[in-house]
C-alpha positions in Angstrom: 0.0 0.0 0.0 1.3 3.4 -1.0 1.4 6.0 1.8 1.1 8.7 -0.8 -1.9 6.8 -2.3 -3.7 6.7 1.1 -3.1 10.4 1.5 -4.5 11.2 -1.9 -7.5 9.0 -1.1 -8.0 11.0 2.1 -7.8 14.2 0.2 -10.5 13.0 -2.3 -12.6 12.1 0.7 -12.2 15.5 2.2 -13.1 17.1 -1.2 -16.2 14.9 -1.4 -17.4 15.9 2.1 -16.7 19.5 1.2 -18.9 19.2 -1.8 -21.6 17.7 0.3 -21.3 20.5 2.8 -21.6 23.0 -0.1 -24.9 21.5 -1.1 -26.1 21.7 2.5 -25.0 25.3 2.7 -26.9 26.1 -0.5 -30.0 24.3 0.8 -30.0 26.1 4.1 -29.4 29.5 2.5 -32.4 28.9 0.2 -34.7 27.4 2.7 -37.1 30.4 2.2 -36.6 30.7 -1.6 -39.8 30.3 -3.5 -39.9 27.2 -5.6 -36.3 26.2 -4.7 -35.4 22.5 -5.2 -32.9 21.0 -2.8 -29.5 19.8 -3.9 -27.9 16.5 -2.7 -24.5 15.0 -3.1 -24.1 11.3 -3.7 -20.8 9.4 -3.8 -19.3 6.7 -6.0 -16.0 4.9 -5.6 -13.1 5.0 -8.0 -11.2 1.7 -7.8 -7.6 1.4 -8.9 -6.1 -1.9 -10.0 -4.1 -3.7 -7.4 -1.7 -6.6 -7.8 0.0 -9.3 -5.7 0.3 -8.4 -2.1 -0.1 -4.6 -2.6 -3.3 -2.6 -2.5 -3.7 0.7 -4.3 -6.3 2.9 -2.7 -8.6 4.7 -5.1 -10.8 7.7 -4.4 -14.4 8.9 -4.2 -16.3 10.9 -6.8 -19.2 13.3 -6.1 -22.4 13.6 -8.1 -24.7 16.5 -7.3 -28.5 16.1 -8.1 -31.6 18.2 -7.5 -35.0 17.0 -6.3 -36.9 18.9 -8.9 -39.9 16.6 -9.0 -40.4 16.8 -5.3 -43.0 19.5 -4.6 -42.8 22.1 -1.9 -45.7 23.0 0.4 -48.2 25.5 -0.8 -48.2 28.9 1.0 -51.3 31.1 0.9 -50.7 34.8 -0.1 -52.8 37.9 -0.6 -51.7 38.6 -4.2 -53.7 37.3 -7.1 -50.6 37.2 -9.3 -48.7 34.9 -6.9 -48.9 31.5 -8.6 -48.0 28.0 -7.8 -48.3 24.8 -9.8 -50.0 21.9 -8.0 -48.7 19.0 -9.9 -46.1 18.5 -12.6 -45.0 21.3 -14.9 -43.1 24.5 -15.0 -43.9 28.1 -15.8 -42.3 29.4 -19.1 -40.4 32.6 -18.4 -38.1 34.9 -20.3 -34.9 36.6 -19.0 -33.7 40.1 -19.7 -31.4 38.5 -22.4 -34.4 37.1 -24.2 -33.7 33.5 -23.3 -36.7 31.4 -22.6 -36.4 29.0 -19.6 -38.5 27.1 -17.0 -39.2 27.8 -13.4 -41.4 26.9 -10.5 -41.0 30.3 -8.8 -44.3 32.0 -9.3 -43.9 35.1 -7.1 -44.9 37.4 -10.0 -45.7 41.1 -9.6 -46.3 43.7 -12.4 -43.3 45.8 -13.4 -43.4 49.4 -14.6 -44.9 48.2 -17.9 -47.4 45.9 -16.4 -45.6 42.7 -17.3 -45.6 39.9 -14.6 -42.0 39.5 -13.4 -40.8 37.3 -10.5 -38.3 38.2 -7.9 -35.4 36.8 -10.0 -36.4 39.2 -12.9 -37.9 36.6 -15.2 -41.1 37.6 -17.1 -44.0 35.2 -17.3 -44.9 34.2 -20.8 -48.3 33.2 -22.2 -50.6 33.1 -25.2 -52.8 36.1 -26.1 -56.6 36.0 -26.7 -56.3 38.9 -29.1 -57.1 36.7 -32.1 -59.5 34.3 -30.2 -58.9 31.3 -28.0 -55.2 30.4 -28.4 -53.7 27.0 -29.4 -50.6 25.7 -27.7 -47.3 25.1 -29.6 -46.3 21.8 -28.1 -42.7 21.6 -29.2 -41.5 25.1 -28.9 -42.1 28.6 -27.5 -43.4 30.3 -30.6 -46.4 32.6 -30.1 -45.6 33.3 -26.5 -45.8 36.9 -25.3 -45.2 38.6 -22.0 -48.4 38.5 -19.8 -49.3 42.1 -19.2 -51.9 43.1 -16.6 -51.8 46.8 -17.2 -55.1 47.0 -19.1 -55.7 50.8 -19.1 -58.6 52.7 -20.6 -62.2 51.7 -21.2 -63.1 48.5 -23.0 -66.3 48.0 -25.0 -67.5 45.4 -27.4 -70.4 45.5 -29.8 -73.0 42.7 -29.6 -72.9 40.4 -32.6 -74.8 37.3 -31.4 -77.7 36.5 -29.1 -79.9 33.6 -28.0 -83.4 33.1 -26.7 -84.6 30.0 -25.0 -88.0 29.3 -23.6 -91.5 28.0 -24.4 -94.4 29.3 -26.4 -97.8 28.2 -25.1 -99.4 25.8 -27.6 -102.8 26.8 -26.3 -102.3 30.4 -27.1 -105.0 32.2 -29.1 -104.4 32.1 -32.8 -104.5 35.5 -34.5 -106.6 35.2 -37.7 -108.0 37.6 -40.2 -106.4 40.2 -42.3 -108.0 43.0 -40.2 -105.9 42.2 -37.2 -102.6 44.1 -37.1 -99.7 41.8 -36.3 -96.7 43.3 -34.5 -94.7 43.2 -37.7 -97.4 45.1 -39.6 -98.2 47.8 -37.1 -94.7 49.0 -37.3 -94.9 52.8 -37.4 -97.2 55.6 -36.2 -99.6 57.5 -38.5 -97.3 60.6 -38.6 -94.7 58.6 -40.5 -97.1 56.9 -42.9 -97.8 53.9 -40.8 -101.2 52.4 -39.8 -100.9 53.6 -36.3 -102.9 50.6 -35.2 -102.2 48.6 -32.1 -101.6 44.8 -32.4 -102.9 42.3 -29.9 -100.6 42.3 -27.0 -102.7 40.4 -24.4 -103.3 36.7 -24.7 -102.5 36.7 -28.4 -99.0 38.2 -28.3 -96.2 37.6 -25.8 -93.3 40.0 -25.2 -89.8 39.8 -23.9 -86.8 42.1 -24.0 -83.0 41.8 -24.2 -80.2 44.3 -23.8 -77.4 44.5 -26.4 -74.4 47.0 -26.9 -73.4 49.2 -29.8 -69.9 49.9 -31.0 -69.5 52.7 -28.4 -70.6 50.5 -25.6 -74.1 52.1 -25.2 -76.8 49.7 -24.1 -79.6 49.1 -26.6 -82.8 47.3 -25.6 -84.8 45.3 -28.1 -88.5 44.3 -27.6 -89.3 40.8 -29.0 -92.9 40.0 -29.8 -94.2 36.4 -30.3 -97.7 36.0 -32.0 -99.3 32.6 -32.9 -100.6 32.8 -36.5 -102.6 30.6 -38.9 -104.8 30.8 -41.9 -103.7 33.5 -44.3 -100.8 34.3 -42.1 -99.5 30.7 -41.9 -98.1 28.4 -44.6 -98.0 25.3 -42.4 -100.7 22.8 -43.0 -100.1 20.5 -40.0 -97.8 22.7 -37.9 -98.2 25.7 -35.7 -96.4 29.0 -36.5 -95.4 32.0 -34.5 -94.4 35.3 -35.9 -91.4 37.0 -34.2 -91.0 40.8 -34.6 -88.2 42.8 -32.9 -88.3 46.5 -32.3 -85.9 49.0 -30.7 -87.3 49.8 -27.3 -86.2 53.4 -27.7 -88.7 53.8 -30.6 -91.7 52.7 -28.4 -94.8 54.8 -27.8 -94.7 56.5 -24.4 -98.1 58.2 -24.3 -100.5 55.2 -24.1 -100.9 51.9 -22.4 -99.1 50.0 -25.2 -95.6 50.3 -26.8 -97.3 50.5 -30.1 -97.2 52.2 -32.4 -93.4 52.3 -32.6 -91.8 55.2 -34.5 -89.7 53.0 -36.7 -90.1 49.7 -38.5 -89.0 46.4 -36.9 -85.3 45.7 -37.0 -85.8 42.0 -37.4 -88.6 39.5 -38.2 -88.9 35.7 -38.7 -91.3 32.9 -38.4 -91.0 29.9 -36.1 -92.6 26.6 -37.1 -93.3 23.8 -34.7 -94.3 20.1 -35.4 -97.0 18.1 -33.8 -94.7 17.3 -30.8 -94.0 21.0 -30.1 -90.4 20.9 -31.4 -89.1 23.5 -33.7 -88.8 22.6 -37.4 -85.3 22.9 -38.6 -86.1 25.2 -41.6 -83.3 27.7 -40.9 -85.7 30.4 -39.8 -84.9 30.0 -36.1 -81.7 32.0 -36.7 -82.2 35.5 -38.1 -80.5 38.9 -38.1 -81.4 42.0 -36.2 -80.2 44.9 -38.4 -80.3 48.2 -36.6 -79.8 51.2 -38.9 -79.4 53.5 -35.9 -76.4 51.7 -34.5 -75.1 50.3 -37.8 -74.8 46.9 -36.2 -76.0 43.4 -37.0 -76.9 40.8 -34.3 -77.4 37.2 -35.3 -80.2 36.0 -33.0 -80.7 32.3 -32.3 -84.2 31.2 -31.4 -83.7 27.5 -32.1 -84.0 26.9 -28.3 -87.7 27.8 -28.2 -90.3 25.1 -28.0 -94.1 25.0 -28.2 -95.6 23.0 -25.3 -98.9 23.2 -23.3 -97.5 25.4 -20.5 -97.1 29.1 -19.8 -94.9 31.3 -21.9 -91.3 31.7 -20.8 -88.3 33.3 -22.3 -84.7 34.0 -21.3 -82.3 35.7 -23.6 -78.8 37.1 -23.7 -76.3 38.7 -26.1 -72.6 39.0 -26.2 -70.8 42.3 -26.1 -69.9 44.6 -23.3 -70.7 48.1 -22.1 -67.9 50.7 -21.9 -66.2 49.9 -18.6 -62.8 50.3 -16.9 -60.6 47.4 -15.9 -60.5 46.9 -12.1 -58.0 44.0 -11.9 -57.2 40.6 -13.2 -57.9 37.1 -11.9 -56.2 33.8 -13.0 -58.1 30.5 -12.9 -56.8 26.9 -12.5 -56.5 26.5 -16.2 -54.1 29.4 -16.3 -56.5 31.7 -18.1 -55.9 35.4 -17.2 -59.2 37.4 -17.0 -59.5 41.2 -17.0 -62.3 42.2 -14.6 -64.4 45.2 -15.5 -66.4 47.5 -13.3 -69.5 46.4 -15.2 -69.9 43.4 -17.4 -68.4 39.9 -17.4 -64.7 39.2 -17.1 -62.8 38.8 -20.4 -60.1 36.3 -21.1 -56.9 38.1 -22.2 -54.1 35.5 -21.8 -53.6 31.8 -21.1 -50.5 30.6 -19.2 -49.0 27.4 -20.6 -47.1 24.8 -18.5 -44.0 23.0 -19.8 -42.4 19.7 -18.8 -39.6 17.3 -19.8 -39.2 13.6 -19.7 -36.7 13.7 -16.7 -37.2 16.9 -14.7 -34.4 15.9 -12.2 -31.9 16.1 -15.1 -32.6 19.7 -16.0 -29.7 22.1 -16.0 -30.0 24.5 -13.0 -29.3 28.2 -13.7 -29.1 31.3 -11.6 -32.5 32.7 -10.7 -34.0 29.4 -9.8 -34.7 28.6 -13.5 -34.0 25.4 -15.5 -33.0 24.7 -19.1 -33.6 21.5 -21.0 -30.6 19.3 -22.1 -29.9 16.0 -23.7 -30.3 14.1 -20.4 -33.6 15.7 -19.4 -35.3 15.4 -22.8 -36.9 18.0 -25.0 -39.5 20.5 -23.6 -43.1 19.8 -24.2 -45.6 22.6 -23.8 -49.3 22.3 -23.0 -52.1 23.9 -21.0 -52.8 23.1 -17.3 -55.0 20.1 -16.5 -53.9 18.3 -19.7 -51.2 15.8 -20.6 -50.6 14.9 -17.0 -49.8 18.5 -16.0 -51.0 20.1 -12.8 -53.2 23.1 -12.3 -52.4 26.8 -11.6 -53.3 28.1 -8.2 -53.4 31.8 -7.7 -52.9 33.5 -4.3 -50.4 30.8 -3.6 -46.7 30.1 -3.7 -44.7 26.9 -3.7 -42.3 26.9 -0.8 -38.8 25.4 -0.9 -38.7 21.6 -0.5 -35.7 21.8 1.8 -36.0 19.7 5.0 -34.1 21.9 7.4 -33.7 19.2 10.1 -32.4 16.8 7.5 -29.9 19.3 6.3 -28.5 19.9 9.8 -28.1 16.1 10.1 -26.3 15.9 6.8 -24.0 18.8 8.0 -23.0 16.9 11.1 -22.3 13.8 9.0 -20.2 15.7 6.5 -18.3 17.3 9.4 -17.5 14.0 11.0 -16.6 12.3 7.7 -14.3 15.3 6.8 -12.6 15.0 10.2 -12.1 11.2 9.8 -10.5 11.7 6.3 -8.3 14.4 7.8 -7.1 11.9 10.4 -6.1 9.5 7.6 -4.2 12.3 5.9 -2.5 13.2 9.3 -1.6 9.6 9.9 0.0 9.3 6.5 2.0 12.4 7.2 3.2 10.9 10.5 4.2 7.7 8.7 6.2 9.8 6.2 7.9 11.5 9.1 8.9 8.1 10.5 10.2 7.0 7.1 12.3 10.2 6.6 13.7 9.9 10.1 15.1 6.4 9.4 18.2 8.0 7.8 19.3 9.5 11.1 
């Protein structure tokens, strides 16, 4: 056995324990770092060939790994832009150098421009809803833009579609005779050349209203009249028909007991036909356009959800669009969709946050700022949305804590200290033996 060899082995042992102590030091220093993944040192032996009656001591090698797949505890916060991932996956972020990397650190706050940036200076990336619902690019980061929550100004959206659902009473009185003014025919008052007559609006005609929005965000109410027709007014031999007429509520008569006569013609009419079972016939007339010359807008109204059964009239309707309203904040749901909240009106989706993963997360390359980069050992990055492809979900008002076990690190520190001391004793013993060997010449 070589004395020098044993001393070199002892030095490699001290270096190995120093590496372990370094990982312990890093872990303890980052025990409160958001999304930090603990490092650990493992050892492997290096054996040198020995021959005959001599033994050549080898050395020990250190391998450092990171427990990336081990989740940290969830910590509740008061900020809606604090995000954690409950399950697999990483946020896609971009550094100041334009490089796109992965992270679990979701402590995002708006910067001066409104972009969501975490404490390490990395910007959260996502897909915009500017051109409709986004589609994910599974094998790359194309199409990703910084998520910006600085939605200034007033937002409005003109109504383009609407729906009505409900029931038309099959026992309603049928309007017959050419002398009776249907809502679509009693369209204007006498001063503008109309008949000025009042259509039946009691048991014969039912009315409902719906609010829509013009291009400037003004609310516009429309009155919808349903009247059961037959005879000269109906073309169905074995079916029942209902005339539908739509007027602008602002054009209604305000001096009498009825909204008729309106001061302008109806902005939309159609005919609903029902079969013997009370189901609407699919003749294409259940969908028609409301064309409003005063707003310059067109709303495609869908009435295919209406039925004709022997029960009371009922009707519920809605339109898309939004009144002019300021943004009061943003919320982020579990699917990673970022919504702008308005003072009035429904929230509007503006971005969706993707999640990324690799085949072997523990093999990712760790970089400064608690971010990771894919490499040959980890596999390529695959991007998807939350709650799909085995990925977790996004939790707002929450942060992922470090997964460092402080008690375990203190134990490892004691072990490393004792092992380092023991290796130093081997080195010291080798030095003493060399002193004995050198003193033999005296």
